[in-house]
N, C-alpha and C positions, 0 to 999 in steps of 0.2 A: 506493501500500501505505499507508493510514492508519494508524495504531498506535493502541490501545485501554491509555491510561495504568491500569496499574495501582498505586494510591497506597492505601497501609493498613500502612508503614511510616514510623515518626519519624526512624529512620539508615539508613547504609548499607548495601545491600544485600550477601549475603552468599553465599546460596546460590540457586538455583530449578533445579527440578525436573518435570517431569510424571510421573505414572504409567502402568504399563504401556499401561493403556486408551488415555491420553491424554485422558481426559475432564478430567482433576484437573490441578492447579500448585501446587504447595509451594514456598513464598519462605521465608526467615530473613532476617535484616538484624539491627543490632547493637543492634537496642532489644529485643530477648529476648523476640520473641513471634512463634514460626511459624504463618505462616498458609496459609488454606486457599483456592483460587480456583477458578470453573468456566473452563476452557481455551474453549469459544467464546464465553463473551459477555466476562468479566473479572470476574464479576460474587463480590466477595468472601462465601464460605460463612461462617466462622468463625477463630478464632484459639485456638493451643495456649497457654494463659497458666499457666506456674507457673516458669518460669528467671529468675533474677535476674544476669542477665549476658546481653552478647552470645552472640547463636548461629550458631555457624560453619558449620553443615555441617547436613543434612537428608538423610536416604535414607528410601523408601517400598518397602513390602513387595511383592512383583509380583501378591500377589492383592489390594493396595490398602488390604488390613484395618491395617497396622501403620505405625508413620512414628516412625524415630527421629533424636532431634537431639540435637545435641551443645553443648555452652555455656562460655560464658568462665568461670558460675559453679562449674567443674570437673565437672558433672552432665552427662551424658549421660542422657534420658529415654526410653523405649518409651509410644507414644501408642496412644488406639485412632481410627483417623483418622475413623471416621465419627459419635462420641461426643462425643470430644476429651477423653476419659477418662484419665488419667494412669494406665497399668496398672505401670509399673515404674521407679524412679530410680537409678544408679550412681553414686554418687561416685568422683571421682580426684582422683589427687594432685595435679594442674595443669588447665589450662582444655581442653578438651575441643573440637581443631580439625578432628576428620576421624570420618566413620561409616559403616558401610556392614552392610545385608544380605547373607547369603547367598540362591544362589536358593529355598532351600526357606521363606525368610522366619523358621527356628526358630535359626539363627546371627545376633548382631549382632556387628562391629566396631569398638573405638571409637580413638581414640588422643589421647593428650590430652599438654603441652607435654614431660612429663618423662620421655616412653617410653622407657622399656630403659636409662635414664642412659646413653643415646650419648652422643658428643660432637656428632653434629653431629644439627641437628631435621628430626627428619621430618618433612615437610607433609600428607601425604596417604597413608591406606591405602585399599584395595580389596579385596574377595575376590576370586582368580582363578576362571576360568570350573570350573565343576563344585565350588567350596569345598577345592580340596586343596591349595589355594598362595593366600599374601598377599602383594598387591604393595605396597612401599612405596617413596615418592618424598623426595628429601631436598632438604634447601637448597643442598646443593653440587651438584644436577643429576646426581645417583647415582639409579639405581631398583634396589633389591632386592628378590630374589623368596624367601619364606620358606615352609617346609612349612608346612601348618595346625595340627598335631599337635605337632612338636617345637619350631618354631620355627628349625629349624637352616636356614642363608642356603642357597640351594639356584641363585641367582644373581645377579651384579653388573653394570648396565650403567651404564657412564658414558653419562647419555643428553644433559648438556647441560650448559655454561658457568656457567649461575647455576641459583638457584632454580625447581623447576619449583613450578607454579601450581595444573594442573588436570592430568585423566587423563582420559579418555575413550574406552570402548568401542566398537565397532563392533555392529551389530544381530547379527551372530552370533556378536561377542566373537573373532574371529580374529587381530584387527587392534586396535591402542592408538594414540592420541592424545597426546602429553605436550606443553602451553606453559609457556613457560619466560620470564622477566626478561631471558633472554639474547637475546628478538626472533622466538624463532623457533616452529613448531610440527612437531614429527616426527611420523613413521607409523611405528609397526612390528610386524609378524610376530610375532606371539607363540608360532610353535612355535619358532622360532630366538632370536627377540630381533635379527634384520635392520631396519635401517633402511632404511627402503622407500622414503619422501618426506620433503621437507623443504621448510616452506612459510616463508618468508622475509619478515616485519613491519618495519616501519617504528618499532614501539614496543613496551613493554615485554608481554607479553601472561598475561593473568589466567585466560583461559575458551578452552574449544575443545569441538568439539564434531562429528561427521558427520551427515551429511543421511542418514535412514534408504533415503531413497527414490529420490535419484540422486549422482554423482559429486563430491560439494561437502563441505567444508568450512571450517566456521564459526570465524571468532576473535576476542576482544576482549580488550582490555586497556586503556594510553593513558597518559598519563606520571603519576606519584605527583603527585598535589597538591602537594606541597612543593614540585615542580619548575616547576609551572607559575604564572607571573604574569599570567593572564587570565583569564576563564570560560571561555573561548570555547574550542565543540566543533573547532571546525577548529584551534587550537591545541597543544590536550591529546590530541586523534589517539583520539576517544574513539567513532569509529565501528567496527559489526560489520564484519568484513572477511570477501567470501567467495572463495573457492579452489576452481579443480578441482584434482580430489586426480589424474587423470592428467598434467597437464599442471605443475601446481604452479606456478599463477598466476593473481594477481589478477583478477575480474572483475566485483565489484560491491562497493557498500557501502551500509551503514544508516547514517545518520545520526539523531540526538537526543539524547541523552544529556549532559549538562553535568557528568561526571565520569567516573574511570575505568570500565569494566567489569567487573566480578569474575565474574560468571557469565552460563553461556547457555547455554538449553535446547530441543531441537527437538520436537515431535510426534512418536509414534511412526508417524504415516501423511505426516508431511515437507510438511503443510500449514500448519504454523505453527513461532512459532520469539517465543522468551521470551528480554529481555535484562536484568539484573539490574544497579547501576550504583552509584557511589557518590554518589552525587545522590539516593536515597534512592528513584527510580522503578524498577516495574517496567514494560519494553513489550512490549505482547503486541501481535506482526506476524500476520495472516493472509494469505498471499503470493497474489499476484493470481494472477487465473488465465494470466499472461502466462506468471508462471516455473512453477507445476507444469506447465502444458502442453510447456514449452519444452526441446528437444533436447538436446544437448552435440555443438554440429560441431565438428569436426576443424582446427586451423588450420589457415589458408593456407601453402602452401607460400613460403619464401622465393624472388624472383625468380632464377632462373638454377637452380633446385634440380633441377626435374624435365628428366628427359633426351630 
C-alpha cells in the first residue's frame, strides 16, 4: 500500500475530510489556505484564498456545494466549492476552532475560543443527528449536549481524563468515537451515552474515525513535538493505528509521518484513507485488495478454554 503524498501546504495540517461522494478531499493547515484535491489521483484542484491566519477546521455540506472554514483570523467563511468564491464571512471574538454543517446544509455551527464565556475551553462543536442538538467537547474531557434552539444543557458526559481532540460519527450516526490526549479512544452509544468500547493507545490521540465498511477503527496522534528528542517516527509514535471494533485489539499500523498525526479521514466506500500531520504532508492511502477483501476472523480460543 504505497501512499500518494499530497504536498500543497507549507505548515502543519489541521484538518482532512472527504465529501459525501468520496471523490473530493478537503484539507486545511496553519498556512491559512484550504485546499481541494481529487481523491482518486491526489491531484490538487485549487485553494480557497482569503484567510489571514491558520485554518483550524473545515466542513463540507452533504451536497458538496458549500465549504465552511474556521480560522485563527477570527473569521468563519463559507465558500462555493466549485468556483472557490467566498460567499459569506462571519467575524468572531476569537480564533475559530471548529465548524460544522447540519444535514440540510442550510445551517453552519461555529465555535471560537471565547465561546460562551465558559471557564473550561470548548475544543469541538458538532451538530447531532437531525440538527436538534449540539455536541460540545471540552478540554477537561467532558462532552455536553445542548438544545440547538435554546442552548439549554441536556446532557453532560465525563468522557475522558484529558482534553478531547476529535469526535467522529459512524455512518448511521448511532455511535460516536472520541479521541483524547489521555491516550484512549472511546465508542459511545448516542441513544443513552453508554460507553461501549475503549481502544487503548500508547500515545496522545488527536484523530479517530470509523471504517464505513468494516468493524475497524483508525486512530492517530503522537508525542508533542516538544517532547520528542529525535525526528524518528518510531520514537514519536506517528503511525496510524488500526483497531478491531469488537475485540478492541490493535491489528495493524501504517507509518510514514515525521510528526504527530492531527487528522484522519476515510473514504465513504472504505477503500482509501488520508492522514494529515504536523510535518505538513497529507498521505493518501488506497487500500490493497488484501485489506478490502479481508474478513474478520474470530480470535482463537486460549488453550484449555474449549470443553
